[in-house]
N, C-alpha and C positions, 0 to 999 in steps of 0.2 A: 418304466419310472426313473432311469436313471437321468434323463435327458429331464425331466421332469424338476428332481432335485439342482440339477446344474441352473435346468435355466430360473430356478427362485432363489439359488443362490444369487446371479449375475441382476437379476432384480433388487433384491436387497440392497444389493451393495450398489446399484445406480441411487435407486432413494436415501440410502444414505449420504454419497457424496451431492446430489442435489441441495440434501438438506442442509450439509456444513458450507456448499456455497453459497446458498441461501444465509444463513446464519454469518457469514463471515461480512467484516465492513468494506465499503466501499475501497479504501484505502490499499485497505490488504489483498484485495482480488486485483487490483489494479499493479499496485506493488509485486506480485508473482509473474506478472507477466508484461511486466515492462524491460525496455531494454536501455539499459545504462548507457548514457553519450557524452559525460563527464565536461558536462557544459555548467558551467555554476549556476548556482540558482541562490535566491533571496528570500527565504521564508519568513511568512508573518501571523501572530494569531492575532485577530481583529478585537479579542474579549479582554486581552492579557497587554495588548502591545510590542509582545515579545518578539524577537527581529533573531534569527537564524540562518548564517549560512551553507547551504546542504553542497555536496559535490557534482548534483545533477536531479534531475525531478521524479525518479528512482530514488533515489537515496531522503528525498524529504516523503517520498510515499511509505517508507520503510520507515523511516523513524516515527510517521503518523500513526502505522498499526503499532508498531513497537508501542509506544508509551502513549497511545490512544491522544491523541495532539489533534489539533486540525490549522497548521501551517497552511498557508497560501502563497504561491509566487507572486512576487510585486518583484516591481524591478530592483535590478542588481546593486545599483548604486545606493539605494540606500542601508548596505551591507557595508558601503565602504571601510567604514570607521572598525569592524569587526575584524580581528585578525583574522588571516589564509587559515584553513584547514588542515 
């Protein structure tokens, strides 16, 4: 009986974890496992034309996750006029 309760608890936890992962957005999941390289990136939002500098790809993913934005990587030279971070 005790083993049944333990297995049931583990199953419930696994289901909740899978549900949480599936409801997370892609940038948030990628940001969780991303390894920082400190290679600067330039980000661009197509809809608004906004440009922004980022420390690296992971920084861009974290920003997109936290602020619900959609910056995409473009050539770093497009951000030359933006002050360094």
